[in-house]
TORKOL-4160 file (C-alpha; in steps of 0.2 Angstrom, whole numbers, padded with zeros to 4 digits, m for minus):
295
<pt num="1" X="0039" Y="m0086" Z="m0090"/>
<pt num="2" X="0035" Y="m0104" Z="m0092"/>
<pt num="3" X="0053" Y="m0108" Z="m0090"/>
<pt num="4" X="0055" Y="m0101" Z="m0074"/>
<pt num="5" X="0045" Y="m0115" Z="m0066"/>
<pt num="6" X="0054" Y="m0128" Z="m0072"/>
<pt num="7" X="0071" Y="m0120" Z="m0064"/>
<pt num="8" X="0076" Y="m0127" Z="m0049"/>
<pt num="9" X="0078" Y="m0114" Z="m0035"/>
<pt num="10" X="0095" Y="m0118" Z="m0024"/>
<pt num="11" X="0089" Y="m0127" Z="m0012"/>
<pt num="12" X="0084" Y="m0141" Z="m0023"/>
<pt num="13" X="0101" Y="m0139" Z="m0034"/>
<pt num="14" X="0108" Y="m0142" Z="m0016"/>
<pt num="15" X="0098" Y="m0157" Z="m0012"/>
<pt num="16" X="0103" Y="m0163" Z="m0028"/>
<pt num="17" X="0120" Y="m0161" Z="m0026"/>
<pt num="18" X="0121" Y="m0169" Z="m0009"/>
<pt num="19" X="0111" Y="m0184" Z="m0017"/>
<pt num="20" X="0124" Y="m0186" Z="m0030"/>
<pt num="21" X="0139" Y="m0185" Z="m0021"/>
<pt num="22" X="0129" Y="m0199" Z="m0008"/>
<pt num="23" X="0124" Y="m0210" Z="m0021"/>
<pt num="24" X="0143" Y="m0220" Z="m0021"/>
<pt num="25" X="0136" Y="m0223" Z="m0005"/>
<pt num="26" X="0118" Y="m0228" Z="m0008"/>
<pt num="27" X="0121" Y="m0239" Z="m0020"/>
<pt num="28" X="0134" Y="m0250" Z="m0011"/>
<pt num="29" X="0123" Y="m0252" Z="0002"/>
<pt num="30" X="0109" Y="m0260" Z="m0010"/>
<pt num="31" X="0122" Y="m0269" Z="m0017"/>
<pt num="32" X="0130" Y="m0276" Z="m0002"/>
<pt num="33" X="0119" Y="m0275" Z="0010"/>
<pt num="34" X="0103" Y="m0274" Z="0008"/>
<pt num="35" X="0102" Y="m0295" Z="0003"/>
<pt num="36" X="0110" Y="m0298" Z="0021"/>
<pt num="37" X="0098" Y="m0287" Z="0029"/>
<pt num="38" X="0085" Y="m0294" Z="0022"/>
<pt num="39" X="0090" Y="m0312" Z="0025"/>
<pt num="40" X="0097" Y="m0309" Z="0043"/>
<pt num="41" X="0079" Y="m0303" Z="0047"/>
<pt num="42" X="0070" Y="m0317" Z="0041"/>
<pt num="43" X="0082" Y="m0328" Z="0049"/>
<pt num="44" X="0077" Y="m0322" Z="0064"/>
<pt num="45" X="0063" Y="m0332" Z="0063"/>
<pt num="46" X="0069" Y="m0348" Z="0060"/>
<pt num="47" X="0087" Y="m0354" Z="0060"/>
<pt num="48" X="0097" Y="m0364" Z="0044"/>
<pt num="49" X="0094" Y="m0382" Z="0039"/>
<pt num="50" X="0109" Y="m0387" Z="0046"/>
<pt num="51" X="0104" Y="m0406" Z="0043"/>
<pt num="52" X="0105" Y="m0401" Z="0025"/>
<pt num="53" X="0119" Y="m0394" Z="0024"/>
<pt num="54" X="0111" Y="m0379" Z="0017"/>
<pt num="55" X="0110" Y="m0360" Z="0017"/>
<pt num="56" X="0090" Y="m0365" Z="0020"/>
<pt num="57" X="0079" Y="m0354" Z="0031"/>
<pt num="58" X="0068" Y="m0366" Z="0044"/>
<pt num="59" X="0057" Y="m0354" Z="0050"/>
<pt num="60" X="0050" Y="m0357" Z="0067"/>
<pt num="61" X="0040" Y="m0341" Z="0070"/>
<pt num="62" X="0041" Y="m0330" Z="0085"/>
<pt num="63" X="0051" Y="m0344" Z="0096"/>
<pt num="64" X="0070" Y="m0334" Z="0095"/>
<pt num="65" X="0060" Y="m0319" Z="0101"/>
<pt num="66" X="0051" Y="m0327" Z="0115"/>
<pt num="67" X="0070" Y="m0335" Z="0121"/>
<pt num="68" X="0078" Y="m0321" Z="0122"/>
<pt num="69" X="0061" Y="m0313" Z="0134"/>
<pt num="70" X="0057" Y="m0327" Z="0143"/>
<pt num="71" X="0073" Y="m0339" Z="0144"/>
<pt num="72" X="0088" Y="m0331" Z="0141"/>
<pt num="73" X="0095" Y="m0323" Z="0158"/>
<pt num="74" X="0112" Y="m0312" Z="0151"/>
<pt num="75" X="0105" Y="m0303" Z="0136"/>
<pt num="76" X="0093" Y="m0292" Z="0145"/>
<pt num="77" X="0102" Y="m0286" Z="0157"/>
<pt num="78" X="0118" Y="m0284" Z="0150"/>
<pt num="79" X="0106" Y="m0273" Z="0134"/>
<pt num="80" X="0100" Y="m0265" Z="0148"/>
<pt num="81" X="0119" Y="m0259" Z="0153"/>
<pt num="82" X="0125" Y="m0253" Z="0137"/>
<pt num="83" X="0108" Y="m0243" Z="0139"/>
<pt num="84" X="0112" Y="m0235" Z="0155"/>
<pt num="85" X="0129" Y="m0231" Z="0150"/>
<pt num="86" X="0124" Y="m0222" Z="0135"/>
<pt num="87" X="0111" Y="m0212" Z="0142"/>
<pt num="88" X="0125" Y="m0204" Z="0150"/>
<pt num="89" X="0138" Y="m0207" Z="0140"/>
<pt num="90" X="0130" Y="m0194" Z="0123"/>
<pt num="91" X="0127" Y="m0180" Z="0132"/>
<pt num="92" X="0141" Y="m0181" Z="0141"/>
<pt num="93" X="0154" Y="m0181" Z="0125"/>
<pt num="94" X="0140" Y="m0166" Z="0116"/>
<pt num="95" X="0145" Y="m0156" Z="0129"/>
<pt num="96" X="0163" Y="m0160" Z="0132"/>
<pt num="97" X="0166" Y="m0157" Z="0113"/>
<pt num="98" X="0157" Y="m0145" Z="0110"/>
<pt num="99" X="0166" Y="m0135" Z="0127"/>
<pt num="100" X="0181" Y="m0142" Z="0118"/>
<pt num="101" X="0178" Y="m0134" Z="0100"/>
<pt num="102" X="0172" Y="m0116" Z="0108"/>
<pt num="103" X="0192" Y="m0115" Z="0119"/>
<pt num="104" X="0202" Y="m0121" Z="0102"/>
<pt num="105" X="0190" Y="m0107" Z="0094"/>
<pt num="106" X="0197" Y="m0095" Z="0106"/>
<pt num="107" X="0214" Y="m0101" Z="0108"/>
<pt num="108" X="0226" Y="m0089" Z="0099"/>
<pt num="109" X="0243" Y="m0097" Z="0099"/>
<pt num="110" X="0246" Y="m0115" Z="0095"/>
<pt num="111" X="0229" Y="m0119" Z="0089"/>
<pt num="112" X="0235" Y="m0135" Z="0073"/>
<pt num="113" X="0246" Y="m0140" Z="0089"/>
<pt num="114" X="0230" Y="m0141" Z="0098"/>
<pt num="115" X="0219" Y="m0149" Z="0085"/>
<pt num="116" X="0231" Y="m0163" Z="0083"/>
<pt num="117" X="0234" Y="m0167" Z="0103"/>
<pt num="118" X="0211" Y="m0168" Z="0103"/>
<pt num="119" X="0212" Y="m0180" Z="0088"/>
<pt num="120" X="0227" Y="m0192" Z="0094"/>
<pt num="121" X="0214" Y="m0204" Z="0107"/>
<pt num="122" X="0203" Y="m0208" Z="0090"/>
<pt num="123" X="0219" Y="m0214" Z="0081"/>
<pt num="124" X="0223" Y="m0223" Z="0097"/>
<pt num="125" X="0208" Y="m0229" Z="0102"/>
<pt num="126" X="0201" Y="m0236" Z="0085"/>
<pt num="127" X="0211" Y="m0253" Z="0087"/>
<pt num="128" X="0223" Y="m0265" Z="0098"/>
<pt num="129" X="0230" Y="m0251" Z="0108"/>
<pt num="130" X="0215" Y="m0247" Z="0115"/>
<pt num="131" X="0209" Y="m0265" Z="0122"/>
<pt num="132" X="0227" Y="m0267" Z="0127"/>
<pt num="133" X="0225" Y="m0251" Z="0137"/>
<pt num="134" X="0208" Y="m0258" Z="0143"/>
<pt num="135" X="0212" Y="m0273" Z="0149"/>
<pt num="136" X="0228" Y="m0267" Z="0159"/>
<pt num="137" X="0213" Y="m0257" Z="0168"/>
<pt num="138" X="0221" Y="m0238" Z="0163"/>
<pt num="139" X="0207" Y="m0228" Z="0166"/>
<pt num="140" X="0205" Y="m0233" Z="0186"/>
<pt num="141" X="0223" Y="m0231" Z="0186"/>
<pt num="142" X="0222" Y="m0212" Z="0181"/>
<pt num="143" X="0207" Y="m0210" Z="0192"/>
<pt num="144" X="0210" Y="m0223" Z="0209"/>
<pt num="145" X="0204" Y="m0216" Z="0223"/>
<pt num="146" X="0209" Y="m0232" Z="0233"/>
<pt num="147" X="0227" Y="m0229" Z="0231"/>
<pt num="148" X="0225" Y="m0209" Z="0230"/>
<pt num="149" X="0238" Y="m0202" Z="0245"/>
<pt num="150" X="0231" Y="m0186" Z="0242"/>
<pt num="151" X="0213" Y="m0193" Z="0251"/>
<pt num="152" X="0213" Y="m0197" Z="0269"/>
<pt num="153" X="0210" Y="m0216" Z="0273"/>
<pt num="154" X="0199" Y="m0210" Z="0286"/>
<pt num="155" X="0189" Y="m0202" Z="0274"/>
<pt num="156" X="0188" Y="m0218" Z="0261"/>
<pt num="157" X="0182" Y="m0227" Z="0277"/>
<pt num="158" X="0167" Y="m0214" Z="0281"/>
<pt num="159" X="0162" Y="m0217" Z="0264"/>
<pt num="160" X="0163" Y="m0231" Z="0263"/>
<pt num="161" X="0164" Y="m0247" Z="0248"/>
<pt num="162" X="0148" Y="m0243" Z="0240"/>
<pt num="163" X="0151" Y="m0225" Z="0237"/>
<pt num="164" X="0167" Y="m0226" Z="0232"/>
<pt num="165" X="0162" Y="m0241" Z="0219"/>
<pt num="166" X="0150" Y="m0228" Z="0210"/>
<pt num="167" X="0163" Y="m0213" Z="0209"/>
<pt num="168" X="0178" Y="m0226" Z="0203"/>
<pt num="169" X="0161" Y="m0230" Z="0190"/>
<pt num="170" X="0158" Y="m0212" Z="0185"/>
<pt num="171" X="0178" Y="m0208" Z="0184"/>
<pt num="172" X="0178" Y="m0223" Z="0172"/>
<pt num="173" X="0165" Y="m0212" Z="0164"/>
<pt num="174" X="0171" Y="m0197" Z="0162"/>
<pt num="175" X="0189" Y="m0203" Z="0155"/>
<pt num="176" X="0180" Y="m0214" Z="0142"/>
<pt num="177" X="0170" Y="m0197" Z="0137"/>
<pt num="178" X="0186" Y="m0188" Z="0135"/>
<pt num="179" X="0196" Y="m0201" Z="0126"/>
<pt num="180" X="0179" Y="m0202" Z="0114"/>
<pt num="181" X="0176" Y="m0185" Z="0109"/>
<pt num="182" X="0189" Y="m0180" Z="0096"/>
<pt num="183" X="0179" Y="m0184" Z="0080"/>
<pt num="184" X="0165" Y="m0172" Z="0089"/>
<pt num="185" X="0174" Y="m0159" Z="0096"/>
<pt num="186" X="0184" Y="m0156" Z="0077"/>
<pt num="187" X="0165" Y="m0158" Z="0068"/>
<pt num="188" X="0160" Y="m0143" Z="0081"/>
<pt num="189" X="0176" Y="m0132" Z="0078"/>
<pt num="190" X="0172" Y="m0132" Z="0059"/>
<pt num="191" X="0152" Y="m0130" Z="0063"/>
<pt num="192" X="0158" Y="m0116" Z="0075"/>
<pt num="193" X="0171" Y="m0107" Z="0063"/>
<pt num="194" X="0158" Y="m0108" Z="0049"/>
<pt num="195" X="0148" Y="m0095" Z="0057"/>
<pt num="196" X="0150" Y="m0077" Z="0052"/>
<pt num="197" X="0159" Y="m0065" Z="0062"/>
<pt num="198" X="0147" Y="m0052" Z="0060"/>
<pt num="199" X="0134" Y="m0059" Z="0069"/>
<pt num="200" X="0144" Y="m0058" Z="0086"/>
<pt num="201" X="0150" Y="m0039" Z="0080"/>
<pt num="202" X="0131" Y="m0036" Z="0081"/>
<pt num="203" X="0128" Y="m0044" Z="0096"/>
<pt num="204" X="0142" Y="m0034" Z="0105"/>
<pt num="205" X="0134" Y="m0018" Z="0099"/>
<pt num="206" X="0118" Y="m0023" Z="0106"/>
<pt num="207" X="0127" Y="m0024" Z="0122"/>
<pt num="208" X="0128" Y="m0043" Z="0122"/>
<pt num="209" X="0139" Y="m0053" Z="0135"/>
<pt num="210" X="0147" Y="m0070" Z="0131"/>
<pt num="211" X="0135" Y="m0080" Z="0139"/>
<pt num="212" X="0122" Y="m0071" Z="0127"/>
<pt num="213" X="0132" Y="m0076" Z="0112"/>
<pt num="214" X="0132" Y="m0093" Z="0115"/>
<pt num="215" X="0113" Y="m0097" Z="0118"/>
<pt num="216" X="0108" Y="m0084" Z="0107"/>
<pt num="217" X="0123" Y="m0088" Z="0092"/>
<pt num="218" X="0133" Y="m0101" Z="0095"/>
<pt num="219" X="0123" Y="m0114" Z="0099"/>
<pt num="220" X="0106" Y="m0112" Z="0089"/>
<pt num="221" X="0119" Y="m0112" Z="0072"/>
<pt num="222" X="0131" Y="m0126" Z="0076"/>
<pt num="223" X="0114" Y="m0135" Z="0081"/>
<pt num="224" X="0112" Y="m0145" Z="0064"/>
<pt num="225" X="0131" Y="m0152" Z="0067"/>
<pt num="226" X="0124" Y="m0158" Z="0085"/>
<pt num="227" X="0112" Y="m0170" Z="0076"/>
<pt num="228" X="0126" Y="m0177" Z="0065"/>
<pt num="229" X="0137" Y="m0180" Z="0082"/>
<pt num="230" X="0125" Y="m0185" Z="0093"/>
<pt num="231" X="0122" Y="m0201" Z="0078"/>
<pt num="232" X="0139" Y="m0203" Z="0077"/>
<pt num="233" X="0142" Y="m0205" Z="0097"/>
<pt num="234" X="0127" Y="m0213" Z="0098"/>
<pt num="235" X="0131" Y="m0228" Z="0086"/>
<pt num="236" X="0148" Y="m0227" Z="0095"/>
<pt num="237" X="0142" Y="m0231" Z="0111"/>
<pt num="238" X="0132" Y="m0246" Z="0106"/>
<pt num="239" X="0149" Y="m0253" Z="0097"/>
<pt num="240" X="0162" Y="m0252" Z="0107"/>
<pt num="241" X="0174" Y="m0262" Z="0105"/>
<pt num="242" X="0172" Y="m0267" Z="0124"/>
<pt num="243" X="0152" Y="m0270" Z="0124"/>
<pt num="244" X="0148" Y="m0286" Z="0133"/>
<pt num="245" X="0130" Y="m0287" Z="0122"/>
<pt num="246" X="0142" Y="m0287" Z="0103"/>
<pt num="247" X="0151" Y="m0300" Z="0113"/>
<pt num="248" X="0137" Y="m0311" Z="0118"/>
<pt num="249" X="0129" Y="m0310" Z="0098"/>
<pt num="250" X="0144" Y="m0315" Z="0093"/>
<pt num="251" X="0146" Y="m0330" Z="0104"/>
<pt num="252" X="0130" Y="m0336" Z="0099"/>
<pt num="253" X="0136" Y="m0333" Z="0079"/>
<pt num="254" X="0152" Y="m0339" Z="0078"/>
<pt num="255" X="0156" Y="m0352" Z="0093"/>
<pt num="256" X="0139" Y="m0361" Z="0093"/>
<pt num="257" X="0131" Y="m0357" Z="0077"/>
<pt num="258" X="0113" Y="m0354" Z="0082"/>
<pt num="259" X="0113" Y="m0342" Z="0066"/>
<pt num="260" X="0093" Y="m0338" Z="0072"/>
<pt num="261" X="0094" Y="m0334" Z="0088"/>
<pt num="262" X="0108" Y="m0323" Z="0087"/>
<pt num="263" X="0099" Y="m0311" Z="0072"/>
<pt num="264" X="0086" Y="m0309" Z="0084"/>
<pt num="265" X="0097" Y="m0302" Z="0098"/>
<pt num="266" X="0104" Y="m0291" Z="0084"/>
<pt num="267" X="0087" Y="m0286" Z="0077"/>
<pt num="268" X="0081" Y="m0282" Z="0095"/>
<pt num="269" X="0099" Y="m0273" Z="0098"/>
<pt num="270" X="0097" Y="m0262" Z="0081"/>
<pt num="271" X="0080" Y="m0259" Z="0087"/>
<pt num="272" X="0088" Y="m0252" Z="0104"/>
<pt num="273" X="0100" Y="m0239" Z="0094"/>
<pt num="274" X="0087" Y="m0236" Z="0081"/>
<pt num="275" X="0074" Y="m0230" Z="0095"/>
<pt num="276" X="0088" Y="m0220" Z="0103"/>
<pt num="277" X="0094" Y="m0211" Z="0086"/>
<pt num="278" X="0073" Y="m0206" Z="0083"/>
<pt num="279" X="0075" Y="m0198" Z="0102"/>
<pt num="280" X="0089" Y="m0188" Z="0096"/>
<pt num="281" X="0082" Y="m0183" Z="0079"/>
<pt num="282" X="0064" Y="m0178" Z="0089"/>
<pt num="283" X="0074" Y="m0165" Z="0101"/>
<pt num="284" X="0088" Y="m0163" Z="0092"/>
<pt num="285" X="0082" Y="m0161" Z="0075"/>
<pt num="286" X="0066" Y="m0153" Z="0080"/>
<pt num="287" X="0078" Y="m0137" Z="0087"/>
<pt num="288" X="0087" Y="m0136" Z="0072"/>
<pt num="289" X="0075" Y="m0133" Z="0062"/>
<pt num="290" X="0066" Y="m0121" Z="0072"/>
<pt num="291" X="0082" Y="m0112" Z="0071"/>
<pt num="292" X="0085" Y="m0112" Z="0054"/>
<pt num="293" X="0068" Y="m0107" Z="0050"/>
<pt num="294" X="0071" Y="m0092" Z="0064"/>
<pt num="295" X="0060" Y="m0096" Z="0076"/>
C-alpha cells in the first residue's frame, strides 16, 4: 500500500512528459530572454546614459508613461486601430479556419492537394512576398467595388462614398483573414481527425443530425485546440508585418534612439496583448475545461 502512494498517475506522467519536451524552450527563454525583458522594463522608467556612453540607466520615474498618455498624439490612436482590427480578425479567423478544417475532413477526393493549397498562403505570407503584395494593394484589387463592372454605377452613387469605403475595408479584412488562416486550419483538422468515429456513430444511432453533431461533439472536442489557435491568432494580429504600432515603436528605437520611451511603448503594447490573451483564456479556456470535465 505504501508503494502505491508514490506511484505516478497517468495524468502526472503526461504532465512530466510535456515538461520534458518544453524544457529546451524554458531554458532558452531563461538564458537569452529573461535579462533583456527585465532590462527593458527597468529602462521604461528612464533612459540610457547617452552622455556617459554607457548602458547605465538614468531613472526618471513614470515620465515616459506620462508622455505616452498626455503628450503623444499618435500611439494611442494607432493602438486603438490595431485593437479594433484584432477584435474583428480573431473571431473571423477562428470561425473560417474551423469551417475550412471541417470541409477538408469531409472531402473524399484530392484531400492531400487541398491541404497543401491551404498551407501555401502561410508560406508566401511570412516574408517579402506578402510585403510586396500589400504594397501593390492586392487585397483592394481583388474586391474593388468602384471598378467592378457587375455593379451598376447608379447603385454606387446612391450608396455614397462612406458606405463604399466601409465595405472595401471589410472586404480587405476578409481577404487578410482568408490569407492568414492556414496554420489554424491544419491544427483544427488534426484535432477533428483525432475524434473517435464511435462518438458520431453513437450519435447517429440516437438520431442526431449534422448540426447536433457539430455542437455536441465536434466543437467541444476541438475546444482545447481552439484555445491554442486563439492565442496564435491574437499574437499574429498584434505582430503583423504591416502593423503601424510596431513601426512606431521601432522608429523611436532605431531612428530616434529614445530607448526609454520606446521601452515604455513596448510594455504598454505587451500589456494590451496580454489582456487579449487573458480574455481568450477566460472565454475559451473555461469552455474547454468545462467540456474536459464532461459538463
